[in-house]
VOPAMI-201665 format. One record per residue (C-alpha): residue in three letters; x, y, z. Coordinates in pm, whole numbers, padded with zeros to 5 digits, always signed. Example, Ala and Ser with C-alpha at 12.3 -4.5 7.8 and 13.67 -1.06 7.14 Angstrom:
2
ALA+01230-00450+00780 SER+01367-00106+00714 
//
This chain:
359
MET-02094-01833-00136 SER-02348-02036-00302 ALA-02199-02373-00488 ALA-02341-02239-00812 ALA-02143-01938-00777 ARG-01833-02142-00683 ASP-01865-02334-01006 ILE-01849-02075-01275 LEU-01520-01881-01113 ASP-01181-02063-01197 THR-00866-02054-00956 PRO-00736-01901-00781 ALA-00961-01642-00795 LEU-00935-01315-00577 LEU-01254-01240-00394 VAL-01379-00951-00196 ASP-01724-00974-00026 LEU-01925-00659-00138 GLY-02158-00598+00203 LYS-01828-00642+00460 MET-01595-00398+00216 GLU-01886-00140+00174 ALA-01993-00171+00542 ASN-01617-00082+00596 ILE-01622+00218+00364 ALA-01861+00337+00565 ALA-01703+00279+00939 ILE-01414+00449+00788 ALA-01629+00780+00628 ALA-01822+00798+00956 ALA-01522+00779+01191 CYS-01375+01052+00956 ARG-01682+01280+01015 ALA-01676+01225+01366 GLY-01347+01353+01366 GLY-01351+01669+01132 VAL-01115+01525+00913 ALA-01134+01451+00547 TRP-01071+01123+00414 ARG-00817+01055+00070 PRO-00764+00644+00099 HIS-00459+00500-00020 PHE-00509+00343-00398 LYS-00236+00067-00318 CYS-00406-00174-00140 HIS-00691-00207-00449 LYS-00547-00089-00729 THR-00886-00074-00867 PRO-01058+00243-01014 GLU-01446+00115-00934 ILE-01357+00044-00570 ALA-01183+00415-00569 ARG-01533+00531-00688 LYS-01724+00357-00386 GLN-01506+00529-00213 ILE-01549+00885-00298 ALA-01971+00791-00339 ALA-01939+00736+00063 GLY-01715+01085+00133 ALA-01390+01047+00010 ILE-01288+01404-00083 GLY-00994+01215-00373 VAL-00740+00946-00381 THR-00397+00904-00257 CYS-00141+00681-00399 ALA+00180+00554-00396 LYS+00314+00565-00741 LEU+00265+00816-01078 GLY+00180+00475-01245 GLU-00119+00494-01016 ALA-00189+00812-01037 GLU-00238+00810-01434 VAL-00422+00480-01422 LEU-00714+00720-01221 ALA-00711+00973-01446 ASP-00746+00754-01729 ALA-01050+00683-01522 GLY-01195+01013-01471 ILE-01107+01034-01106 THR-00859+01348-01085 ASP-00808+01468-00714 ILE-00469+01305-00658 LEU-00203+01250-00378 ILE+00096+01097-00477 ALA+00245+01058-00145 ASN+00605+01021-00238 GLN+00929+01156-00406 ILE+00875+01199-00812 VAL+01238+01173-00936 GLY+01428+01122-01285 ALA+01359+01284-01580 SER+01105+01032-01696 LYS+00902+01088-01422 MET+00885+01452-01490 GLU+00781+01409-01872 ARG+00488+01177-01710 LEU+00404+01394-01430 ALA+00394+01723-01640 ALA+00166+01542-01871 LEU-00055+01395-01598 ARG-00099+01707-01490 ASP-00321+01810-01806 ARG-00578+01596-01724 ALA-00585+01574-01319 ASP-00501+01814-00994 VAL-00206+01655-00845 ILE-00058+01701-00546 VAL+00295+01592-00496 SER+00535+01530-00182 VAL+00884+01666-00176 ASP+01174+01650+00105 SER+01421+01798-00045 THR+01565+02106-00249 SER+01703+01889-00482 ASN+01360+01748-00568 THR+01201+02059-00551 GLU+01438+02228-00811 GLU+01405+01926-01067 LEU+01019+02003-01013 ALA+01065+02333-01070 LYS+01246+02329-01399 ALA+01019+02046-01523 ILE+00651+02163-01437 ARG+00461+02386-01666 GLY+00144+02574-01631 GLY-00020+02662-01296 PRO+00139+02604-00979 LEU+00178+02240-00866 ARG+00083+02159-00528 LEU+00350+02045-00297 LEU+00293+01850+00036 ILE+00623+01860+00219 GLU+00661+01491+00397 VAL+00805+01529+00758 ASN+00967+01234+00922 ILE+00737+01200+01257 GLY+00918+00894+01393 MET+00862+00629+01089 ASN+01272+00699+00982 ARG+01200+00643+00636 ALA+01152+00949+00407 GLY+01059+01300+00499 VAL+01291+01631+00655 GLU+01297+01676+01018 PRO+01017+01840+01212 GLY+01016+02192+01265 ALA+01265+02395+01151 ALA+01384+02180+00786 ALA+00997+02176+00710 VAL+01021+02580+00724 SER+01353+02554+00545 LEU+01260+02342+00266 ALA+00899+02539+00242 ASP+01091+02887+00217 ALA+01303+02704-00072 ILE+00958+02607-00266 ALA+00812+02952-00259 LYS+01127+03101-00438 HIS+00975+02932-00736 ALA+00647+03030-00930 ASN+00530+02722-01084 LEU+00536+02567-00745 ARG+00337+02590-00392 VAL+00314+02447-00115 VAL+00017+02374+00045 GLY+00061+02167+00340 VAL+00275+01860+00537 MET+00209+01477+00535 GLY+00367+01226+00762 TRP+00328+00867+00851 GLU+00343+00759+01185 ALA+00356+00385+01113 HIS+00618+00281+01411 THR+00315+00350+01610 THR+00116+00116+01438 SER+00186-00236+01647 ILE+00200-00094+01947 PRO-00071-00356+02162 ASP-00165-00148+02474 PRO-00392+00111+02350 ALA-00346+00369+02596 ASP+00026+00387+02472 LYS-00075+00329+02139 GLU-00303+00671+02146 LYS-00008+00784+02313 ALA+00259+00726+02053 VAL+00006+00835+01756 THR-00074+01167+01915 ASP+00260+01265+02028 ALA+00386+01178+01650 ILE+00133+01360+01483 ALA+00206+01648+01715 LEU+00548+01694+01525 LEU+00336+01750+01208 THR+00061+01926+01358 GLY+00392+02146+01507 SER+00530+02193+01160 ALA+00259+02316+01000 GLU+00233+02565+01266 ALA+00589+02683+01194 CYS+00548+02701+00857 ARG+00208+02871+00884 LYS+00418+03140+01114 ALA+00645+03081+00816 GLY+00372+03255+00548 HIS+00308+02968+00417 ASP+00007+02769+00305 MET-00038+02490+00534 SER-00428+02388+00426 ILE-00342+02012+00408 VAL-00189+01839+00690 SER-00231+01469+00642 CYS-00122+01144+00802 GLY-00281+00816+00928 GLY-00346+00454+00814 THR-00545+00196+00873 GLY-00280+00101+01160 THR-00384+00406+01348 LEU-00788+00463+01247 LEU-00903+00452+01576 TYR-00651+00790+01661 CYS-00527+00978+01404 VAL-00862+01084+01262 ARG-00932+01232+01684 GLN-00600+01444+01647 PRO-00599+01809+01614 GLY-00470+02022+01327 VAL-00509+01701+01099 THR-00752+01772+00749 GLU-00712+01445+00625 VAL-00635+01097+00668 GLN-00512+00857+00419 VAL-00633+00532+00533 GLY-00657+00249+00278 GLY-00618-00090+00377 ALA-00913-00095+00678 ILE-01166-00131+00382 PHE-01043-00504+00345 ASN-00926-00542+00738 ASP-00685-00841+00611 GLU-00506-01094+00869 HIS-00239-00837+00890 TYR-00444-00536+01002 ARG-00669-00766+01255 THR-00404-00962+01421 HIS-00129-00704+01445 TYR-00288-00378+01460 GLY-00617-00506+01652 LEU-00897-00326+01364 ASP-01196-00505+01476 PHE-01386-00468+01100 PRO-01495-00769+00887 SER-01206-00945+00659 ALA-01347-00869+00363 LEU-01100-01007+00095 THR-01032-01386+00017 VAL-00834-01598-00201 LEU-01058-01860-00394 ALA-00860-02216-00442 THR-00907-02594-00518 VAL-00782-02912-00343 THR-00562-03047-00634 SER-00403-03346-00425 ARG-00499-03503-00079 PRO-00179-03764-00116 THR-00244-03821+00302 PRO-00510-03802+00501 THR-00347-03544+00681 ARG-00204-03342+00392 ILE-00417-03080+00184 VAL-00255-02944-00139 LEU-00407-02625-00307 ASP-00353-02494-00670 ALA-00279-02142-00491 GLY+00048-02040-00318 ARG+00294-01754-00340 LYS+00151-01631-00672 ALA-00171-01615-00576 MET-00137-01451-00207 SER+00154-01305-00006 TRP+00277-01399+00341 ASP+00535-01110+00410 ALA+00311-00958+00676 ALA+00068-01183+00757 PRO+00020-01582+00654 PRO-00332-01639+00503 ARG-00542-01806+00716 LEU-00750-02099+00543 LEU-01113-02114+00644 ASP-01343-02335+00773 VAL-01096-02630+00791 PRO-01019-02719+01146 ASN-00719-02881+01330 ILE-00470-02728+01077 ALA-00118-02816+01227 ASN+00090-02615+01015 MET+00091-02472+00649 LYS+00386-02374+00401 LEU+00338-02209+00061 SER+00553-02226-00248 ALA+00531-02075-00556 GLU+00216-02214-00700 HIS+00107-02459-00432 ALA-00043-02411-00049 GLN+00028-02703+00150 PHE-00162-02791+00465 GLU-00090-03017+00732 LEU-00390-03177+00983 GLU-00326-03277+01323 SER-00545-03569+01255 PRO-00627-03739+00928 SER-00981-03651+00787 ASP-01109-03728+00409 THR-01208-03360+00367 PRO-01205-03139+00204 ARG-01168-03393-00102 VAL-01019-03314-00408 GLY-01177-03049-00678 ASP-01362-02875-00350 ARG-01326-02523-00298 VAL-01175-02336+00008 GLU-01137-02001+00079 LEU-00840-01823+00252 MET-00841-01474+00450 VAL-00569-01287+00272 GLY-00270-01192+00470 TYR-00167-00842+00368 CYS-00387-00681+00057 ASP-00087-00435-00073 THR+00108-00738-00148 THR-00168-00994-00257 VAL-00429-00749-00483 HIS-00168-00678-00746 LEU-00073-01057-00779 HIS-00429-01091-00945 GLU-00589-00935-01273 GLU-00947-00900-01144 ILE-01117-00871-00810 ILE-01445-01088-00818 GLY-01710-00873-00623 LEU-01991-01102-00453 ARG-02283-01025-00279 HIS-02473-01269-00074 GLY-02271-01510-00234 VAL-02387-01438-00576 VAL-02085-01304-00810 GLU-02183-00960-00874 ALA-01877-00773-01014 ALA-01548-00891-01216 TRP-01323-00574-01187 PRO-00979-00543-01400 VAL-00697-00488-01131 ALA-00621-00167-01344 ALA-00285-00058-01206 ARG-00147-00367-01115 GLY+00218-00372-01242 LYS+00184+00046-01172 ILE+00531+00036-01001 LYS+00693+00338-01127 
//
């Protein structure tokens, strides 16, 4: 990053290296093509329509969202093929979902007959496409594999304004397995529960054209599983410290926070103007770049504090430093914009349009 580029940015600032991010997008798209699966990337890691457009331009078939509010932002931006990989519950959300369908082709996840009944009462017009969420080992949401999935598909089929089109699951419990062979087996076993549920539903006469799973932590394996039609890999475009260290993903890390040294009260202490309100520490700590011999680090609300193993007069007060983001999902939403740089030159400033869209 050039000195001129640093000079025009106030801090803290969220930066993305466009060359690295675009290389990661291309690598994910290529892995999906090689595996014969479609790519519907998760939006929650970047919350930025401009990045979603880059993913679609690289071959993504649409976008996956965690929340209805994210889907509304995408529809407002003209991106209309959207999977909400979550249950939509409650009267106010039913009204919003019904309105959203006027401008987007939405797919929604369900895992209960009560939610199915609620959707059936709220939805107007042509059938709403639904995916049955199946618990394939994460033990969060989802019906149990096999018979329970078929039973829910049967219940959905009773409603003319609903249409089951497949199943989805997330093999999150496999992501941190360190041994590659053990991890591949765990991913294979988990996704087999999903594809087996899809086959059971097909035998019962239901459309199972979509079998959706996968994330950054299983990218190398989920795209190769027979019966999978699309994957939701998202955060790999940034490959933050969490994905790099805990999931072993060997992609370039593209997302950083630019901060200013605001205090050097001792020769071993560095204080920055970016704390927990600029970067999260929940999945992995951010990593200070180009400053060697760090003994420990502490984040408070508005400051990062580093202690060095030995005295140093650099960096000095006023110097700019960068920190590799610990976890993109819980860092991006803290910022109003993402600054895109190419070869150290500012090329774009994108509003994080879905910031705060947690409803």
